[in-house]
C-alpha positions in Angstrom: -43.2 -18.9 7.0 -46.8 -17.8 6.5 -48.7 -19.2 3.6 -47.4 -18.6 0.1 -50.7 -17.3 -0.8 -50.6 -14.5 1.9 -48.8 -11.1 2.0 -46.5 -11.6 5.1 -44.3 -9.4 6.9 -40.8 -9.8 6.1 -38.9 -9.1 9.3 -35.6 -7.3 8.8 -32.9 -5.4 11.0 -31.2 -2.0 9.5 -27.6 -1.0 10.8 -26.6 2.5 10.1 -23.9 5.1 11.4 -24.4 8.7 11.0 -21.7 10.9 9.8 -19.4 12.1 12.5 -20.5 8.9 14.5 -23.7 10.6 15.4 -25.6 8.3 18.3 -28.9 7.4 17.9 -31.5 7.3 21.0 -35.0 6.6 21.3 -36.9 9.2 23.2 -40.5 9.3 23.7 -41.2 6.7 21.0 -39.4 9.0 18.6 -35.8 8.3 17.1 -33.5 11.4 17.9 -30.2 12.4 17.1 -27.3 13.6 19.6 -24.4 14.9 17.9 -20.9 15.7 19.1 -21.9 19.3 20.5 -24.7 17.5 22.9 -27.3 19.6 20.7 -30.5 16.9 20.4 -32.9 17.6 17.5 -35.5 15.0 16.6 -34.8 12.8 13.2 -37.8 10.6 12.3 -35.5 8.4 10.5 -38.3 5.9 10.6 -39.7 7.9 7.8 -36.7 9.3 6.2 -34.8 6.5 5.0 -37.0 4.2 2.7 -36.2 0.6 1.2 -37.7 -1.4 -1.4 -36.9 -4.9 -1.8 -36.1 -6.5 -5.5 -37.0 -10.2 -6.1 -34.0 -12.4 -7.4 -36.7 -15.1 -8.6 -39.8 -13.2 -10.0 -39.6 -10.6 -12.7 -42.0 -8.0 -14.4 -42.9 -8.1 -18.0 -39.6 -6.1 -19.0 -37.5 -9.2 -17.6 -36.4 -7.2 -13.9 -37.0 -8.3 -11.0 -40.1 -7.1 -9.1 -39.7 -4.1 -6.9 -41.6 -4.0 -3.6 -43.2 -1.4 -1.7 -41.4 1.0 -0.1 -40.7 0.5 3.5 -39.4 2.4 6.7 -37.7 1.6 9.8 -40.1 1.4 12.6 -38.1 0.8 15.9 -35.0 0.8 17.5 -33.3 -2.3 18.5 -30.6 -2.7 21.4 -30.3 -6.5 21.3 -28.0 -6.9 18.7 -24.8 -9.2 19.2 -21.4 -7.6 18.2 -22.8 -4.3 17.3 -20.1 -1.5 17.0 -20.0 1.3 19.4 -21.0 3.9 17.2 -23.4 1.5 15.1 -27.1 1.7 15.8 -29.7 -0.9 14.6 -33.3 -0.3 13.7 -36.1 -2.9 12.9 -38.1 -2.8 9.4 -40.8 -4.9 8.2 -41.6 -5.2 4.8 -44.8 -6.5 3.3 -43.9 -9.1 0.8 -46.1 -11.9 -0.9 -43.5 -14.8 -1.4 -45.7 -16.2 -3.9 -46.1 -13.3 -6.2 -42.7 -11.8 -5.2 -40.4 -14.7 -4.8 -36.9 -14.5 -3.1 -35.6 -11.2 -2.3 -32.0 -10.4 -3.8 -31.1 -6.8 -3.7 -32.8 -3.9 -2.5 -33.2 -0.1 -3.3 -32.7 2.6 -0.4 -33.2 6.6 -0.3 -32.3 8.8 2.0 -34.7 11.8 2.2 -32.6 13.6 4.9 -30.1 16.5 4.3 -27.4 14.4 6.1 -25.2 11.5 4.6 -25.5 8.1 6.5 -23.7 5.4 6.5 -25.6 1.9 5.8 -23.7 -0.9 7.1 -26.1 -3.8 6.5 -29.5 -5.1 6.1 -30.8 -8.8 7.3 -33.8 -10.5 6.4 -35.1 -13.0 8.5 -37.9 -15.9 7.8 -36.6 -16.3 4.2 -37.2 -19.5 2.8 -37.6 -21.9 5.7 -36.5 -19.3 8.4 -33.2 -18.7 6.7 -31.7 -15.2 7.1 -30.5 -13.2 4.2 -27.5 -10.6 4.5 -26.8 -7.6 2.5 -23.3 -6.2 3.6 -23.8 -2.3 2.3 -20.9 -0.6 4.2 -21.9 2.6 2.1 -22.2 6.0 2.5 -25.8 7.3 1.3 -26.4 11.2 0.3 -29.9 12.5 -0.3 -31.7 10.7 -3.1 -31.7 13.9 -5.4 -28.0 13.9 -5.5 -28.0 10.3 -7.5 -29.2 9.8 -11.1 -29.7 6.5 -10.3 -31.2 4.7 -7.4 -28.7 3.3 -4.6 -29.0 -0.6 -4.9 -27.5 -3.4 -2.6 -27.1 -6.9 -3.5 -27.6 -10.0 -1.1 -24.1 -11.7 -0.2 -24.4 -14.3 -2.5 -21.7 -14.2 -5.4 -22.4 -15.2 -8.9 -20.4 -15.4 -12.1 -22.2 -13.4 -14.7 -23.9 -16.3 -16.7 -25.1 -17.8 -13.2 -26.7 -14.5 -11.9 -30.4 -15.2 -11.6 -32.3 -13.5 -14.7 -34.3 -11.0 -12.7 -31.1 -9.7 -11.3 -29.0 -9.3 -14.5 -30.5 -5.6 -15.3 -29.6 -4.4 -11.9 -26.3 -5.9 -11.8 -25.4 -4.1 -15.2 -27.0 -0.7 -14.5 -25.0 -0.4 -11.0 -21.7 -1.1 -13.2 -22.9 1.5 -15.6 -23.4 4.1 -12.8 -19.8 3.3 -11.1 -18.3 3.7 -14.8 -19.8 7.2 -15.4 -19.6 9.1 -18.6 -15.9 10.5 -18.1 -17.0 13.9 -17.9 -17.6 16.9 -15.5 -15.8 17.3 -12.2 -16.6 14.9 -9.7 -18.5 15.9 -6.4 -18.2 14.4 -3.0 -21.3 12.4 -3.1 -20.0 10.8 -6.6 -19.3 7.3 -6.8 -17.7 7.1 -10.1 -14.3 5.3 -11.0 -12.6 6.5 -13.9 -8.6 6.8 -14.9 -6.7 10.1 -15.1 -2.9 10.8 -15.4 -0.6 11.9 -12.8 -0.9 15.7 -14.0 -1.9 17.2 -10.6 1.6 17.1 -8.8 2.7 20.5 -9.8 1.4 23.9 -9.0 2.9 26.4 -11.8 0.2 28.8 -11.3 1.6 29.7 -7.6 5.4 29.6 -8.8 6.9 28.4 -12.4 9.3 26.5 -10.7 6.7 24.2 -9.2 5.9 22.8 -12.7 6.0 19.0 -13.0 5.7 16.9 -16.3 2.7 14.9 -16.4 3.3 11.1 -15.5 1.5 8.7 -17.5 0.1 8.8 -21.3 3.5 8.8 -22.9 6.5 6.6 -24.1 8.9 9.2 -22.4 7.2 9.1 -19.1 5.0 6.1 -18.4 2.8 5.7 -15.2 0.0 3.7 -13.6 -3.1 5.4 -14.0 -5.0 7.4 -10.9 -8.3 7.9 -10.1 -10.0 10.8 -12.2 -11.5 14.1 -10.5 -12.3 16.1 -13.6 -11.0 19.4 -11.9 -10.2 22.3 -14.3 -7.1 22.6 -16.1 -4.8 25.6 -15.8 -5.2 28.0 -18.6 -1.7 29.1 -18.6 -0.5 25.1 -18.2 -3.3 23.3 -20.3 -1.5 20.0 -19.5 -1.7 20.5 -15.7 -4.8 19.6 -13.3 -5.5 22.4 -11.0 -5.4 21.8 -7.7 -7.8 22.1 -4.3 -8.1 21.6 -1.0 -10.5 18.5 -2.3 -9.3 15.9 -3.6 -12.2 13.5 -5.1 -12.4 10.0 -4.5 -15.3 7.6 -4.8 -17.2 8.1 -1.6 -17.1 4.7 -0.5 -13.4 4.7 -0.5 -13.6 6.9 2.5 -14.5 4.3 5.2 -16.4 4.4 8.3 -15.6 4.5 11.3 -13.3 7.2 10.3 -10.0 5.3 10.2 -7.3 6.3 12.5 -5.3 6.7 9.2 -7.2 10.1 8.8 -5.4 11.1 12.0 -2.3 9.9 10.5 -3.0 11.6 7.2 -3.9 14.9 9.2 -0.5 14.7 10.9 1.3 14.4 8.0 -0.2 17.3 6.6 0.6 19.3 9.5 4.4 18.0 9.5 4.6 19.2 5.6 3.6 23.0 7.2 5.6 22.6 10.5 2.5 22.9 12.1 2.9 19.9 15.1 3.8 21.4 18.5 6.9 19.1 18.3 8.2 20.3 15.2 7.6 23.9 16.0 9.2 23.6 19.2 12.2 21.8 17.3 12.5 24.3 14.4 12.9 27.1 17.3 16.1 25.3 18.5 17.3 25.7 15.0 18.2 29.2 15.9 20.6 27.8 18.8 21.8 24.9 16.5 21.4 24.9 13.1 23.2 21.1 12.5 23.7 18.3 14.5 27.2 18.3 15.3 27.5 14.8 16.7 25.9 11.3 17.2 24.8 12.2 20.8 23.0 15.2 19.3 21.0 13.2 16.9 20.2 10.7 19.8 19.0 13.5 22.0 15.8 13.3 20.1 14.8 10.1 21.7 16.5 10.7 25.1 15.0 12.7 28.3 12.1 12.8 30.7 10.1 13.9 27.4 11.8 12.5 24.5 10.5 14.2 20.9 10.4 10.7 19.3 10.3 7.1 20.2 13.6 5.1 20.2 14.1 3.4 17.0 14.4 -0.1 16.9 17.8 -0.5 15.4 19.3 1.4 18.2 17.4 0.3 21.6 19.7 -2.8 22.1 23.1 -1.2 21.0 23.8 2.4 19.7 26.8 1.6 17.5 26.1 -1.9 16.1 24.5 -0.3 12.9 27.9 1.0 12.1 29.4 -2.6 11.3 29.7 -4.1 8.0 27.7 -7.1 8.8 24.5 -4.9 10.0 25.2 -2.6 6.7 24.9 -6.1 4.7 21.8 -7.6 6.9 19.8 -4.6 6.0 19.7 -5.4 2.5 18.2 -8.9 2.9 15.9 -8.0 6.1 16.1 -4.2 6.2 13.3 -1.8 4.8 14.2 -2.4 1.3 15.3 -6.3 1.2 14.0 -6.9 -2.6 16.8 -5.0 -4.8 19.8 -7.2 -4.0 20.7 -9.4 -7.0 23.1 -12.4 -7.6 26.1 -11.4 -9.9 26.2 -13.5 -12.9 28.5 -13.6 -16.0 26.3 -10.7 -17.3 26.7 -8.2 -14.5 28.8 -5.2 -15.1 31.3 -5.4 -12.3 35.0 -3.6 -12.5 37.4 -6.2 -12.4 39.3 -4.2 -9.7 36.8 -5.6 -7.4 38.1 -9.2 -7.5 41.9 -8.5 -7.7 42.7 -8.9 -4.1 40.7 -12.3 -4.0 42.0 -13.7 -7.4 44.8 -16.5 -7.4 47.1 -17.4 -10.5 45.4 -18.9 -13.3 42.1 -18.5 -11.9 39.8 -16.6 -14.1 37.1 -13.7 -13.2 34.0 -16.3 -13.8 35.6 -18.5 -11.2 36.2 -15.9 -8.9 32.9 -14.6 -9.1 31.6 -18.4 -8.5 33.6 -19.1 -5.9 32.9 -15.8 -3.9 29.2 -16.4 -4.1 28.9 -12.6 -5.1 25.6 -10.3 -4.9 25.0 -6.9 -5.8 22.9 -3.8 -4.9 23.4 -1.6 -8.2 21.6 2.0 -8.7 23.9 2.9 -11.4 21.2 2.3 -14.2 18.2 3.9 -12.4 20.3 7.0 -10.6 22.9 7.9 -13.1 20.8 9.5 -15.6 19.4 12.0 -13.4 22.7 12.7 -11.3 23.9 15.7 -13.4 20.9 17.5 -13.0 20.4 16.7 -9.2 24.1 17.8 -8.7 23.6 21.0 -10.5 21.1 22.4 -8.2 23.9 23.4 -5.5 22.4 21.6 -2.5 23.0 18.1 -3.6 26.2 16.2 -3.9 25.1 12.8 -4.9 26.5 9.4 -6.4 25.1 6.6 -7.9 26.5 3.3 -6.3 27.1 -0.1 -6.7 27.7 -2.6 -3.5 29.2 -5.6 -3.9 28.8 -8.5 -1.2 30.2 -11.9 -0.5 28.3 -14.7 0.8 30.3 -16.2 4.0 29.9 -19.5 5.5 28.1 -18.5 8.3 25.3 -17.3 6.1 25.7 -13.5 6.4 27.0 -11.2 3.6 30.1 -9.0 3.6 30.5 -6.0 1.5 33.8 -6.3 -0.6 33.9 -2.7 -2.4 31.2 0.1 -2.8 31.7 2.0 -6.5 30.4 5.3 -6.6 29.8 6.7 -9.8 29.1 10.3 -11.0 28.8 11.5 -14.8 32.1 12.5 -16.3 32.2 16.7 -16.0 33.4 16.7 -19.6 30.2 15.3 -21.1 29.7 11.5 -22.0 31.0 8.9 -19.5 31.3 8.0 -16.2 34.0 8.6 -13.1 33.9 5.7 -10.9 35.8 5.1 -7.6 36.1 2.0 -5.6 36.0 2.1 -2.2 37.0 -1.0 0.2 36.5 -1.8 3.8 38.8 -0.3 6.3 38.8 -0.4 9.9 41.3 2.2 11.4 42.1 5.9 11.1 40.7 8.3 8.1 40.1 5.1 5.7 37.6 3.7 8.0 35.9 7.1 7.9 36.1 7.1 4.3 34.6 3.8 4.3 31.7 4.7 6.5 31.0 7.7 4.3 30.8 5.6 1.2 28.3 3.3 2.8 26.5 6.4 3.9 26.2 7.5 0.0 25.0 3.9 -0.9 22.3 4.0 1.8 21.3 7.2 0.2 20.6 5.8 -3.0 18.9 2.7 -1.2 16.5 5.1 1.1 15.5 7.3 -1.9 14.8 4.3 -4.4 13.0 2.6 -1.6 10.9 5.4 -1.1 9.9 6.2 -4.5 10.0 3.0 -6.1 9.7 -0.1 -3.4 7.4 1.7 -1.3 5.4 4.5 -3.7 5.8 2.8 -7.0 5.4 -0.9 -6.4 2.7 -0.9 -4.0 0.7 2.4 -3.8 0.5 3.2 -7.3 0.6 0.0 -9.1 -2.6 -1.2 -7.3 -5.0 2.0 -7.8 -5.4 1.0 -11.4 -6.8 -2.4 -10.4 -9.3 -0.8 -8.0 -10.5 1.2 -10.3 -10.9 -1.5 -13.3 -12.4 -3.7 -10.6 -15.4 -1.2 -9.3 -15.8 -0.7 -13.3 -16.2 -4.0 -14.4 -16.3 -6.8 -11.6 -20.0 -6.3 -10.0 -20.0 -6.4 -6.3 -21.7 -10.2 -6.4 -18.7 -11.3 -8.8 -16.8 -14.0 -6.6 -13.2 -11.9 -7.8 -14.6 -8.8 -6.5 -15.5 -10.2 -3.1 -12.0 -11.7 -3.3 -9.8 -8.6 -3.7 -12.0 -6.3 -1.9 -10.5 -6.2 1.7 -7.1 -5.8 -0.3 -8.2 -2.3 -1.8 -9.5 -0.7 1.5 -8.4 2.8 1.9 -5.5 2.5 -0.8 -7.3 5.6 -3.1 -7.8 7.7 0.0 -4.4 7.4 0.8 -2.7 7.9 -2.2 -4.8 11.1 -2.8 -3.5 12.3 0.2 -0.1 11.3 -1.0 -0.7 13.3 -4.2 -1.9 16.2 -1.8 1.3 16.3 0.9 3.8 13.5 0.1 4.7 13.6 -3.9 3.5 17.1 -5.0 6.0 19.5 -6.2 7.7 20.9 -3.0 6.3 18.4 -0.9 7.9 16.1 1.9 9.3 13.6 -0.7 11.0 16.2 -2.6 12.0 18.4 0.3 13.4 15.8 2.5 15.2 13.3 -0.1 17.9 13.5 -2.5 16.0 13.5 -5.9 14.3 17.0 -5.2 12.1 18.1 -7.9 13.2 14.9 -10.1 12.0 12.3 -7.8 8.7 11.2 -9.7 10.2 11.5 -13.0 12.7 8.8 -11.5 10.0 6.5 -10.7 8.5 6.8 -14.0 11.9 5.9 -15.5 11.9 2.6 -13.6 8.3 2.0 -14.1 9.3 1.6 -17.9 10.7 -2.1 -16.7 7.8 -2.9 -14.5 6.2 -6.1 -15.1 3.4 -7.3 -12.9 3.9 -10.8 -13.3 7.5 -10.3 -11.7 6.1 -8.6 -8.6 5.1 -12.4 -7.3 7.6 -13.5 -4.8 8.9 -16.6 -6.4 9.3 -14.9 -9.8 11.1 -12.0 -8.1 13.4 -13.9 -6.3 14.0 -16.1 -9.7 14.7 -12.9 -11.7 17.0 -11.7 -9.3 19.0 -14.6 -9.0 18.7 -15.2 -5.6 16.7 -18.4 -6.0 16.2 -21.3 -8.6 13.6 -23.8 -9.1 13.9 -27.0 -7.0 10.9 -29.3 -6.7 12.5 -30.7 -3.3 12.5 -27.3 -1.8 10.0 -25.9 0.2 7.5 -23.7 -1.9 9.6 -25.2 -5.1 12.4 -22.8 -4.5 16.0 -23.1 -3.5 17.0 -20.0 -1.7 20.8 -19.4 -2.6 21.1 -17.0 0.4 19.7 -19.6 2.9 19.2 -17.2 5.8 17.3 -14.5 3.7 14.6 -13.7 6.4 12.4 -11.3 3.9 12.6 -14.1 1.3 12.1 -17.0 3.7 9.2 -15.7 5.6 7.7 -14.0 2.5 7.7 -17.5 0.7 5.4 -18.8 3.8 3.0 -16.3 3.5 2.9 -16.1 -0.6 2.4 -20.1 -0.2 -0.6 -19.7 2.5 -2.2 -16.8 0.2 -1.8 -18.6 -3.0 -3.4 -21.9 -1.3 -6.5 -19.7 -0.2 -7.0 -18.3 -3.7 -6.5 -21.4 -5.1 -9.5 -23.3 -3.4 -11.1 -19.9 -3.7 -10.8 -19.8 -7.6 -11.8 -23.6 -7.9 -14.6 -23.2 -6.2 -16.6 -20.6 -8.5 -14.6 -21.5 -11.7 -15.1 -25.5 -12.3 -12.7 -25.3 -15.8 -10.7 -23.1 -17.7 -13.9 -22.3 -20.1 -15.5 -20.7 -17.0 -12.8 -18.2 -16.9 -12.3 -17.6 -20.7 -16.0 -17.0 -20.8 -16.2 -14.8 -18.0 -17.3 -11.4 -19.8 -17.1 -9.2 -16.7 -13.7 -10.7 -15.9 -12.6 -10.3 -19.7 -13.6 -6.4 -19.6 -12.0 -6.0 -16.4 -8.9 -7.4 -17.8 -8.8 -5.7 -20.9 -9.2 -2.2 -19.5 -6.7 -2.8 -16.9 -3.7 -4.0 -19.2 -4.6 -1.4 -21.8 -5.8 1.6 -19.7 -5.3 1.6 -16.0 -1.4 -0.1 -16.9 -1.7 0.9 -20.5 1.8 2.3 -20.4 3.4 -1.1 -19.4 4.7 -3.5 -22.0 1.3 -5.1 -23.1 3.2 -8.2 -24.1 4.0 -9.1 -20.7 0.7 -9.2 -19.3 -1.0 -13.0 -19.1 -4.1 -13.5 -21.2 -5.8 -14.4 -18.0 -8.1 -17.1 -19.6 -7.0 -20.1 -17.6 -7.6 -20.9 -13.6 -3.8 -21.1 -13.3 -3.3 -17.5 -14.6 -6.2 -16.3 -12.4 -4.9 -18.0 -9.2 -1.5 -16.4 -10.0 -2.5 -12.8 -10.6 -5.1 -12.6 -7.6 -2.2 -14.0 -5.4 0.5 -11.8 -6.6 -2.0 -8.8 -6.4 -3.1 -9.8 -2.8 0.7 -10.2 -2.0 1.9 -6.6 -3.3 -1.1 -5.1 -1.3 -0.5 -6.9 1.8 2.8 -8.7 2.4 5.0 -6.7 0.3 3.5 -3.4 1.2 4.0 -4.4 4.9 7.5 -5.5 4.4 8.4 -2.2 2.8 6.6 0.2 4.9 6.5 -0.9 8.6 10.0 -0.8 9.1 11.0 2.7 8.1 10.9 4.4 11.4 12.6 1.0 13.1 15.2 1.3 10.9 15.2 5.0 9.6 14.2 6.5 12.5 17.9 7.1 13.3 18.8 9.2 10.5 22.5 8.5 10.5 21.6 4.9 9.9 19.5 5.6 6.7 20.3 9.1 5.4 18.0 10.6 3.0 20.3 13.2 1.3 24.0 13.8 0.6 25.2 17.3 0.4 29.0 17.1 0.2 31.2 15.0 -2.1 33.7 12.4 -0.9 36.3 14.5 0.6 39.8 14.5 -1.0 43.2 14.9 0.8 44.4 18.1 0.9 40.8 19.7 1.4 39.2 21.1 4.4 36.4 18.5 4.1 39.3 15.8 4.6 40.9 17.4 7.4 37.4 17.7 9.2 36.9 14.2 8.8 40.4 13.4 9.8 39.8 15.4 12.8 36.1 14.9 13.6 34.5 12.1 11.9 31.0 12.4 13.3 30.5 16.2 12.5 31.7 15.9 9.0 29.5 12.5 8.5 26.4 14.8 9.9 27.6 17.6 7.4 27.5 15.6 4.7 24.1 13.7 5.0 20.2 14.7 5.8 20.3 18.3 7.3 19.1 18.6 10.7 15.4 20.6 9.9 14.8 17.6 7.2 15.7 14.9 9.4 12.9 16.0 11.8 10.3 16.4 9.2 11.5 12.9 7.4 11.1 10.8 10.7 8.1 12.8 12.0 6.6 11.2 8.7 8.3 8.1 8.7 7.0 7.4 12.5 3.4 8.2 11.5 3.7 5.5 8.1 5.3 3.0 10.6 2.4 3.0 12.8 -0.6 0.6 12.8 -3.9 2.2 13.2 -6.4 1.1 16.1 -8.9 -0.1 13.3 -6.6 -2.1 11.3 -7.9 -5.1 9.2 -5.1 -7.7 9.1 -4.4 -10.6 6.6 -6.6 -13.4 7.5 -9.5 -11.3 8.6 -12.6 -9.3 6.8 -14.6 -6.3 8.3 -17.6 -8.3 7.4 -16.8 -11.3 9.7 -18.2 -14.5 8.2 -21.1 -12.6 6.5 -18.9 -11.7 3.5 -20.3 -14.4 1.5 -23.7 -16.8 1.4 -21.2 -19.8 0.4 -20.2 -21.9 3.2 -17.3 -23.5 1.4 -15.3 -20.3 0.7 -16.0 -19.2 4.5 -14.5 -22.5 5.7 -11.6 -21.9 3.4 -10.9 -18.5 4.5 -11.0 -19.8 8.1 -8.3 -22.1 7.1 -6.2 -19.3 5.9 -6.6 -17.7 8.8 -5.5 -20.7 10.9 -2.6 -21.2 8.8 -1.3 -17.7 9.2 -1.5 -18.1 12.7 0.8 -21.2 12.5 3.2 -19.2 10.1 3.6 -16.5 12.5 4.6 -19.0 15.5 7.3 -20.7 13.1 8.5 -17.1 12.4 8.9 -16.7 16.0 10.8 -19.7 16.3 13.1 -18.9 13.5 14.0 -15.4 15.2 14.8 -17.6 18.4 17.7 -19.9 16.4 20.7 -18.1 17.0 22.4 -20.2 14.1 20.4 -17.7 11.9 22.8 -14.6 12.4 20.8 -12.5 9.8 17.4 -12.9 11.8 18.5 -10.6 14.4 21.7 -9.1 13.4 24.5 -7.1 15.3 21.6 -4.6 16.4 19.8 -7.6 17.8 16.5 -6.5 16.2 14.6 -9.9 15.1 13.1 -9.8 11.8 9.2 -9.5 12.8 7.9 -7.4 10.0 6.4 -10.4 8.2 4.4 -11.7 11.5 0.8 -11.6 10.0 -0.8 -10.2 13.3 -0.1 -7.0 15.3 -1.4 -4.5 18.1 -2.2 -0.9 17.3 1.1 1.4 17.0 4.6 1.2 16.3 5.3 -2.5 16.4 7.4 -3.8 13.5 5.2 -6.2 12.9 1.7 -7.1 11.2 0.4 -7.6 7.7 -2.6 -5.3 7.0 -4.8 -6.6 4.2 -4.5 -3.4 2.0 -2.3 -0.4 1.1 -3.6 1.6 3.8 -1.0 3.7 4.9 
């Protein structure tokens, strides 16, 4: 490096992308931009985007890091390795006197053009004995006049607040203040403000009073996690309801670039919701000829022919009837798309004694019979029964709350013993319960298949509203908001969690726009209609963050017990439980990685307790972001153990848990007769036309009972999109920044070790699926449990764990 007594030129490289992936080219010495319409216009970017370095080691008279001279890009670079297809690199040379200015630790950037740009990175060479300093940005930069404070980026070194170089402290706090905003005004496209609001934008009563929906969040009656604030005006006639528009604000950098392929998925879902895809228009036209499915072959025709309308779901690829078996019905409770609801029956479980009468011996108690049968239950009575009277009153729905009782067999499989179907007593208080037991012949067999269908409808609705939406999408958003408001981008926990937030606020905003809004896809194609989101609010009353970690969840449900001699310190009572077995491998790998990372930056519990940014983050998350949940159930977050468990749980929710409950939607539910989402008739009784129809034509009666044809087509169209991995997915064990996400080598190496461990786990899971003694791994449908394989190719693969709730 040049003598410290002289002003030197610091060489740098800027990587940019233009909105709509515009391509930069150099023509005649000037930089020009060629847009997608092939119209070329000169853009002198070398005088349009200004950069000013900020010192991390030399302060001015106010204590702030010294700011260098504004500098512009001066050339086009073509020799950058691993440059993305739509990325372009530019050279830049800063005048910098190291003796006077010290070491750069941040920089300001100003965009003087009218178009927003996407700043990928700035790299400085020859800093401190030829070291390279990396600034990973991945941020949209609008015209400078749009901002009240200058856009700032920090070098990729992580600091706890007290370890921050003194000249950077002001800039660290200023950026957090900018991201918090002042809580007023309607947010604009270029804003970067993170703030909270309740779910008050699901209804559209200004269009139709029937589209009024109560506010979720902010009350004990309807508690809910917070969403990102948009600041849109409230309706004059319905002041508690926020107005809706075609634009749903999210902080600009939550819309990532390159334009994520999930944007295509989102747009497709929007089209589906309006019956605008060619596929749906074609199918809807066919309704004139055949309003309903009349046979299972009619349903199968969706996947048949030279040009099938949908790809064949995995559940029927090998065997078209195996889904009907009791073994497969039970297996999907531990290896299906909703595998984390089943519980062990204990002495406190409310189960009708009639269940056990066929199995009880003289002189043997109910308690001993429960123990001998190794009983498990999937029970939706408490969650669903309170809403049934209202749901069934609308005329279209005819539903039950179900309780399915299962017995663990010696071969490791589960066998359904009975299904209880509950409805509110027509005279008022109380419940009417009917018990159905397995049958294999005649009308009794058809009745039993219908009973299973009613149980699956409960499961499908609970899965979509609770396991999928509430327990992954909705609960993660407050963490994203609190992180950005209180943990600086240079805070090590911010860096740890950032990959697991990617695109979540974007996909959640789009869900409010199409899926969960009043009259949206969820209300129109699932059983609970306009009460859907209220039901999820009711369940949130009992939500506890610490219980979402896999070991705690398994213990709470009684399907595992602590055992230091067993793998991961837990003994599974259902040994061949694919979701739990595979999940514990992933959980342990995540926790080991987080443990190494946290202990690198926090040398003692006192470091955790004294971390002011972490303290502010946690306080606001608990009291505001999840302020409606039970505050006494949250840890204090004052020890390394608590921090490791918290971060592991959050990463688990955003990655593996979401993968487990999301990417099996179409593989299992694409064949609607296997996972119906509605029931339109009650169970037929002897002497009725419906009973006679069931005896005469079981398939037709079954299809008249479950989800109707049009809803089926809409439903599986959406599931197909949601179950598809996009081409630019970031999977667990990988980061979009490569190895440059932090300057510290130890965490980089620990993360590489984490990636290698995940690859080893994947091989172990493949071996398990090839073990024929593990009958629940493939089941009668011959469908291996692959959804927790960490890696995947793009497409409908039924495998792969993305880093985040990104679809």
